Structures are given as C-alpha cells and as structure tokens.
C-alpha positions as CSV (number, residue, x, y, z in Angstrom):
1,M,1.2,10.9,-16.3
2,P,-1.2,8.1,-17.0
3,P,-2.0,7.1,-20.6
4,A,-5.0,8.8,-22.2
5,H,-7.2,5.7,-22.1
6,S,-7.1,5.4,-18.3
7,V,-9.5,7.2,-15.9
8,G,-6.6,9.5,-15.0
9,I,-5.3,10.2,-11.5
10,L,-7.8,9.4,-8.8
11,K,-8.9,12.0,-6.3
12,V,-10.5,12.1,-2.8
13,G,-14.3,11.5,-3.1
14,D,-14.1,9.2,-6.2
15,T,-16.0,6.0,-6.0
16,I,-14.3,3.3,-7.9
17,T,-14.7,-0.3,-9.1
18,V,-11.6,-2.5,-9.7
19,A,-11.4,-6.1,-10.8
20,E,-9.4,-8.5,-8.6
21,R,-6.5,-8.8,-11.2
22,D,-6.1,-5.0,-11.3
23,Y,-5.3,-4.2,-7.6
24,M,-3.0,-5.4,-4.9
25,Y,-3.9,-7.0,-2.5
26,G,-7.2,-8.7,-1.9
27,T,-9.8,-11.0,-3.4
28,G,-12.8,-10.3,-5.5
29,T,-13.9,-7.1,-7.1
30,L,-13.1,-4.0,-5.1
31,W,-15.7,-1.2,-4.6
32,M,-14.3,1.8,-2.7
33,R,-14.9,5.4,-1.8
34,V,-11.5,7.2,-2.0
35,T,-10.5,9.2,1.2
36,S,-6.8,9.8,0.3
37,V,-4.4,9.1,-2.5
38,E,-0.6,8.7,-3.0
39,P,1.5,9.7,-6.0
40,V,1.1,7.7,-9.2
41,Q,3.9,5.2,-9.7
42,V,5.2,2.6,-12.2
43,V,5.4,-0.8,-10.6
44,D,8.7,-2.7,-11.2
45,G,8.4,-4.8,-14.4
46,E,5.2,-3.1,-15.5
47,R,4.7,-0.3,-18.0
48,E,1.4,0.8,-16.5
49,H,0.7,3.5,-14.0
50,W,-0.6,2.5,-10.5
51,Q,-1.8,4.5,-7.6
52,T,-2.2,3.7,-4.0
53,V,-5.6,4.7,-2.7
54,H,-7.0,4.7,0.8
55,G,-10.7,4.6,1.5
56,L,-13.8,2.8,2.7
57,A,-14.9,-0.5,1.2
58,L,-18.4,-0.5,-0.4
59,R,-20.9,-3.1,-1.3
60,R,-21.9,-3.7,-4.9
61,D,-24.9,-1.4,-4.4
62,G,-22.7,1.5,-3.2
63,S,-23.6,1.2,0.6
64,Q,-20.6,1.3,3.0
65,L,-19.3,-2.2,3.9
66,S,-17.3,-1.2,7.0
67,D,-16.0,1.8,8.9
68,R,-12.6,0.3,8.9
69,P,-10.3,2.0,6.3
70,R,-8.5,0.0,3.7
71,Y,-6.0,0.7,1.0
72,A,-5.1,-0.8,-2.4
73,L,-2.6,-0.3,-5.1
74,V,-4.7,0.0,-8.3
75,R,-3.8,-0.2,-12.0
76,L,-5.1,3.2,-13.3
77,A,-5.9,1.9,-16.8
78,A,-8.4,-0.6,-15.3
79,V,-10.2,1.5,-12.8
80,R,-13.9,2.3,-13.5
81,R,-15.4,5.3,-11.8
82,G,-18.6,4.7,-9.9
83,V,-20.0,1.5,-8.3
84,Q,-20.8,-0.9,-11.1
85,P,-21.9,-4.5,-10.6
C-alpha cells in the first residue's frame, strides 16, 4: 500500500500531473487522463511505490493532446491530481 503522504492508488478517470523526474519514460512534465492502471509495485532499488498508468496525454490547459494512447510508470508519492501548470 502506498504511504499516507502520496495521492494513493490511481484509478481510471483521474487526471494527473507528474514532473519529469517522477515518471518513466519521457521528457518534460506529463499531463494525462488515466484510462487504465496496473498494480502498484516497488521498483528495484527504490523504497517508493510506483504504478503503471495508461491514458491520453493532455496539454497544460487540460485539453487532449493526441488520440494516441500512452503509458508511464509514475512515482505515486509525486503525482498531483488534476492538470496543474
């Protein structure tokens, strides 16, 4: 189970903002609307909880960037809910 200070386990429909250092793999801040999730995991060498999420990339203003789905492995303690500049 994720630590109390994290946002908790992500779910379908969540809109999230994740800094570049807190997800694998990509560049820049990630804004995403979650369409499916995988089980929470502890990544080798880390003591933090991560979760693979699938979804649609968003622009900073919350509008959809592309119809092409993407995925990312995100550090749960660093995820912010909502689209935040």
